[in-house]
Backbone as CSV, one residue per row, in Angstrom:
resi,resn,N_x,N_y,N_z,CA_x,CA_y,CA_z,C_x,C_y,C_z
1,MET,70.980,82.434,-210.353,70.376,81.567,-209.339,69.573,82.408,-208.581
2,THR,68.455,82.218,-207.976,67.603,82.793,-207.376,67.131,82.161,-206.229
3,ILE,67.045,82.927,-205.167,66.724,82.113,-203.719,65.431,82.858,-203.187
4,ILE,64.642,81.985,-202.878,63.187,82.324,-202.379,62.555,81.492,-201.319
5,ALA,62.147,82.050,-200.536,61.447,81.356,-199.176,60.039,81.473,-199.312
6,VAL,59.399,80.291,-198.664,57.951,80.301,-198.788,57.381,80.107,-197.548
7,GLY,56.505,81.211,-197.087,56.006,81.024,-195.818,54.350,80.679,-195.828
8,SER,53.624,80.627,-194.736,52.083,80.695,-194.766,51.640,81.890,-194.194
9,ASP,52.642,82.733,-193.623,51.975,83.896,-193.093,51.748,85.031,-194.040
10,ALA,51.040,86.009,-193.808,50.640,87.307,-194.382,51.969,87.848,-195.156
11,PRO,51.951,88.297,-196.327,52.859,88.920,-196.939,53.716,89.938,-196.142
12,GLU,53.194,90.713,-195.514,53.433,91.854,-194.730,54.387,91.018,-193.608
13,VAL,53.740,90.260,-193.087,54.515,89.525,-191.985,55.792,88.670,-192.329
14,ASN,55.512,88.063,-193.395,56.821,87.501,-194.069,57.877,88.424,-194.348
15,GLN,57.576,89.692,-194.677,58.271,90.735,-195.193,59.039,91.271,-193.926
16,ARG,58.359,91.273,-192.721,59.040,91.845,-191.506,60.081,90.904,-191.068
17,TRP,59.684,89.728,-191.060,60.598,88.389,-190.845,61.783,88.368,-191.518
18,ALA,61.633,88.673,-192.996,62.916,88.741,-193.621,63.796,89.695,-193.471
19,VAL,63.185,90.808,-193.047,64.366,92.169,-193.133,64.578,91.983,-191.678
20,ARG,63.930,91.558,-190.512,64.645,91.041,-189.292,65.717,90.253,-189.218
21,GLU,65.523,89.136,-190.095,66.511,88.081,-190.060,67.627,88.509,-191.033
22,GLY,67.699,89.716,-191.957,68.600,90.062,-192.893,68.837,89.155,-193.979
23,PHE,67.559,88.733,-194.403,67.453,87.726,-195.716,67.667,88.689,-196.994
24,ALA,68.660,88.335,-197.860,68.720,88.972,-199.110,68.115,88.133,-200.185
25,PHE,66.787,87.659,-199.721,66.231,87.004,-200.868,64.682,87.217,-200.505
26,ASP,63.739,86.851,-201.398,62.320,87.221,-201.449,61.809,86.086,-200.577
27,VAL,60.802,86.455,-199.684,60.082,85.664,-198.931,58.651,85.765,-199.388
28,TRP,57.946,84.573,-200.046,56.705,84.327,-200.887,55.807,83.929,-199.692
29,THR,54.533,84.165,-200.034,53.476,83.730,-199.033,52.517,82.844,-199.864
30,ASP,52.489,81.248,-199.373,51.753,80.474,-199.953,50.451,80.812,-200.235
31,ASP,49.562,80.470,-201.247,48.171,80.700,-201.425,47.356,79.836,-200.283
32,ALA,46.051,79.905,-200.406,45.301,79.512,-199.335,45.182,77.717,-199.469
33,ALA,45.412,77.439,-200.776,45.324,76.086,-201.078,46.748,75.501,-201.116
34,HIS,47.623,75.870,-200.384,48.863,75.477,-200.293,49.572,75.072,-201.444
35,THR,49.256,75.677,-202.615,49.638,75.106,-203.888,51.378,74.993,-203.922
36,LEU,52.167,75.783,-203.588,53.621,75.674,-203.372,53.918,74.479,-202.485
37,GLY,53.512,74.595,-201.553,53.825,73.664,-200.375,53.609,72.104,-200.628
38,THR,52.574,72.074,-201.336,51.859,70.828,-201.900,52.626,70.447,-202.983
39,THR,52.994,71.324,-204.002,53.747,70.890,-205.257,55.160,70.280,-205.062
40,TYR,55.804,71.227,-203.759,57.255,70.760,-203.454,57.357,69.802,-202.227
41,GLY,56.273,69.082,-201.839,56.205,68.191,-200.554,56.398,68.752,-199.364
42,ALA,55.971,70.155,-199.041,56.326,70.649,-197.913,55.251,70.810,-196.980
43,TRP,53.985,70.896,-197.490,52.507,70.810,-196.896,52.409,69.517,-196.521
44,ASP,51.984,69.233,-195.288,51.521,67.944,-194.797,50.197,67.751,-194.471
45,GLY,49.205,68.763,-195.088,47.870,68.695,-194.971,47.058,68.751,-193.609
46,THR,47.821,68.825,-192.597,47.587,68.957,-191.273,47.577,70.282,-190.732
47,GLY,47.983,71.222,-191.515,48.277,72.646,-191.006,49.747,73.075,-190.764
48,HIS,50.466,72.185,-190.993,52.042,72.283,-191.013,52.877,72.133,-192.245
49,TYR,53.649,72.878,-192.227,54.681,72.919,-193.332,56.068,72.384,-192.713
50,ALA,56.389,71.470,-193.542,57.831,70.634,-193.258,58.935,72.003,-193.228
51,ARG,59.925,71.879,-192.632,61.263,72.713,-193.008,62.245,71.857,-193.526
52,ILE,62.117,72.156,-195.185,63.036,71.655,-196.251,63.459,72.702,-196.955
53,THR,64.302,72.263,-197.780,65.160,72.782,-198.931,64.802,72.558,-200.363
54,ARG,64.341,72.744,-201.324,64.400,72.254,-202.677,65.257,73.257,-203.368
55,LEU,66.237,72.825,-204.147,66.992,73.322,-205.081,66.479,73.038,-206.542
56,LEU,66.030,74.013,-207.172,65.124,73.654,-208.510,66.099,74.089,-209.709
57,GLY,65.978,73.279,-210.723,66.325,73.844,-211.976,65.840,74.817,-212.483
58,PRO,66.381,75.272,-213.855,65.700,76.363,-214.443,64.144,75.772,-215.268
59,ASP,64.203,74.665,-215.199,62.767,74.157,-215.581,61.759,73.940,-214.498
60,GLY,62.357,74.225,-213.219,61.313,74.145,-211.943,61.310,72.562,-211.310
61,ALA,62.243,71.818,-212.079,62.368,70.362,-211.667,63.152,70.381,-210.245
62,VAL,63.073,69.514,-209.026,63.839,69.289,-208.050,65.267,68.830,-208.341
63,VAL,66.110,69.606,-208.171,67.734,69.221,-208.588,68.256,68.344,-207.262
64,LEU,67.975,69.107,-205.908,68.417,68.590,-204.629,67.415,68.684,-203.817
65,GLU,67.463,67.947,-202.731,66.520,68.135,-201.691,67.182,68.188,-200.035
66,TYR,66.806,68.822,-199.313,67.332,68.864,-198.177,66.018,68.734,-197.027
67,ASP,66.096,67.889,-196.001,65.186,67.944,-194.937,65.920,68.730,-193.618
68,VAL,65.479,69.815,-193.608,66.092,70.830,-192.489,65.622,70.337,-191.026
69,GLY,64.504,69.926,-190.652,63.852,69.775,-189.383,64.142,71.147,-188.929
70,PHE,64.334,71.082,-187.430,64.473,72.293,-186.368,65.828,72.526,-186.172
71,GLY,66.833,71.718,-186.364,68.018,72.169,-186.209,68.758,72.627,-187.288
72,VAL,68.759,73.945,-187.732,69.413,74.352,-189.080,70.769,74.035,-189.071
73,GLY,71.661,74.054,-188.046,73.097,73.706,-188.115,73.944,74.155,-189.373
74,THR,74.353,73.380,-190.173,75.241,73.886,-191.165,74.462,73.683,-192.518
75,HIS,73.122,73.579,-192.429,72.410,73.474,-193.671,72.608,74.702,-194.704
76,PRO,72.527,76.150,-194.109,72.664,77.171,-195.086,74.167,77.192,-195.732
77,GLN,74.840,76.893,-195.059,76.316,76.559,-195.673,76.424,75.411,-196.901
78,ASP,75.973,74.322,-196.325,75.913,73.396,-197.007,75.066,73.557,-198.453
79,VAL,73.854,74.135,-198.370,73.242,74.661,-199.637,73.969,75.548,-200.446
80,LEU,74.670,76.511,-200.076,75.476,77.490,-201.091,76.513,76.469,-201.520
81,ASP,77.247,75.514,-200.722,78.454,74.876,-201.115,77.808,74.050,-202.482
82,ASP,76.856,73.072,-202.284,76.400,72.746,-203.378,75.779,73.588,-204.649
83,CYS,75.296,74.652,-204.242,74.925,75.429,-205.430,76.100,76.046,-206.158
84,ARG,77.354,76.356,-205.484,78.482,76.394,-206.045,79.205,75.403,-207.011
85,LYS,78.954,74.403,-206.616,79.297,73.139,-207.360,78.182,72.897,-208.539
86,LEU,77.167,73.268,-208.290,76.356,73.208,-209.530,76.451,73.889,-210.511
87,TYR,76.296,75.304,-209.908,76.206,76.375,-210.890,77.413,77.247,-211.106
88,ALA,78.506,76.676,-210.603,79.735,77.683,-210.654,80.083,77.786,-212.306
89,LYS,80.496,79.079,-212.706,80.893,79.063,-214.247,82.127,79.462,-214.342
């Protein structure tokens, strides 16, 4: 399993944020055309990205979707629990 976050800031800004937050995964920067955000339904076309999580299968298809909003709450644990259920070996 690979975990990747996507942001719209410059790569060096995303990297500093990831280090500051202690993230143990890559943070990518979307391109100027918002390709990743558009492909996975996060780009709203008005200059804002939705706070969403998409679990993708090996083929890149969406397996599970989460609308995070601005209240993270138990979201990280919920995602990890679902990943364990789906991908436990």
